[in-house]
DRENNU-602071 format. One record per residue (C-alpha): x, y, z; residue in one letter. Coordinates in steps of 0.001 Angstrom, whole numbers, padded with zeros to 6 digits, always signed. Example, Ala and Ser with C-alpha at 12.3 -4.5 7.8 and 13.67 -1.06 7.14 Angstrom:
% residues 2
+012300-004500+007800a;+013670-001060+007140s;
***
This chain:
% residues 145
-000303+002102-017118x;+002338-000511-017779x;+005076+002068-017120x;+003493+002936-013841x;+003252-000684-012822x;+006931-001358-013659x;+007857+001823-011715x;+005802+000631-008704x;+007541-002783-008818x;+010945-001112-008917x;+010122+001394-006174x;+008586-001364-003993x;+011810-003543-004416x;+013977-000580-003752x;+012161+000064-000518x;+012431-003641+000331x;+016146-003367+000004x;+016239-000324+002428x;+013957-002323+004737x;+016472-005274+004707x;+013997-007741+003364x;+015667-011098+002469x;+016760-011127-001176x;+014613-014073-002075x;+011527-012110-001176x;+012191-009037-003424x;+010060-010402-006231x;+007117-010987-003877x;+007408-007563-002365x;+007437-006060-005921x;+004400-008074-006930x;+002558-006794-003765x;+003358-003152-004770x;+002280-003811-008339x;-001031-005372-007342x;-001679-002372-004938x;-000763+000170-007620x;-002927-001525-010145x;-006030-001303-007881x;-005106+002288-007104x;-005052+003278-010817x;-008171+001191-011582x;-010235+002598-008765x;-008949+006205-009139x;-009849+006144-012808x;-013245+004759-012163x;-014336+006842-009057x;-011856+009774-009350x;-011183+009595-005565x;-007614+009111-004327x;-008932+008414-000801x;-011227+005537-001920x;-008554+004225-004304x;-006043+004198-001414x;-008576+002292+000780x;-009283-000339-001843x;-005506-000689-002747x;-004549-001068+000927x;-007128-003853+001188x;-005646-005575-001828x;-002052-005193-000497x;-002958-006536+002895x;-004691-009566+001378x;-001683-010351-000852x;+000805-009677+002035x;-001107-011985+004398x;-001184-014672+001602x;+002519-014394+001050x;+003257-014309+004698x;+001282-017479+005556x;+002453-019424+002568x;+006088-018358+002722x;+006212-018570+006559x;+007391-015037+007036x;+006158-012011+008974x;+003407-010125+007135x;+005270-006842+007717x;+007910-007820+005185x;+005333-007642+002320x;+002912-005120+003770x;+005324-002301+004562x;+007093-002660+001171x;+003727-002977-000637x;+002124+000133+000793x;+005159+002275-000058x;+003771+003538-003356x;+000428+004576-001622x;+001916+006744+001135x;+000967+010369+000617x;+004468+011688+000815x;+003911+014392-001835x;+000743+015571+000047x;+002650+015956+003262x;+005394+017772+001478x;+003001+020237-000103x;+001183+020718+003106x;+004385+021832+004724x;+005308+023902+001819x;+002081+025757+001788x;+002363+026330+005593x;+005757+027837+005119x;+004639+030113+002245x;+001582+031214+004201x;-000947+029780+001750x;-003275+028491+004465x;-006148+027463+002266x;-003943+025214+000075x;-002201+023893+003226x;-005535+022815+004826x;-006709+021311+001579x;-003545+019209+000953x;-003306+018377+004711x;-006827+017037+004934x;-006210+014977+001729x;-002953+013527+003037x;-004574+012607+006407x;-007540+011172+004701x;-005269+008961+002535x;-003296+007799+005558x;-006459+006941+007437x;-007901+005083+004420x;-004718+003011+004149x;-004866+002251+007906x;-008547+001273+007838x;-008029-000974+004832x;-005213-002748+006621x;-007285-003154+009824x;-010218-004441+007887x;-008243-007385+006511x;-006487-008102+009761x;-009853-008931+011308x;-010041-011996+008966x;-008508-015080+010682x;-005178-016317+009399x;-006476-019715+008242x;-008354-017995+005328x;-005055-017174+003731x;-003818-020711+003373x;-004830-020931-000272x;-003474-024036-001965x;-002635-025729+001353x;-004759-028106+003405x;-006495-026378+006206x;-006557-027978+009539x;-009755-027862+011571x;
***
């Protein structure tokens, strides 16, 4: 598990570099990815559902991203887009295309439905947290009324 968390940190930071995130934010982007991947591993091991694990992980990533964005006075997309990178079902989309090209329609549909389900779970997890007002993410700071 530790190896996977380190790999998720490095992958998230590498994506942050590609996304032109300011250098001083690389660590926070990496932490966002690690937290998301930790929840993914924990939920997937407990419930054996990649879709539910992706949903819960995207909620965790969005909460952490909003916290960092508010407290570091930066756009939430800096942390959110980098943080969800490990969750994106790239392999599922690849295999869907592969199975379509090799005329294995049953496998193509199976992988395609799974990839779309994961993508929707990520989107719904993000949307759910964005319904919470921004003032709730000012942890450690005095809230104005």
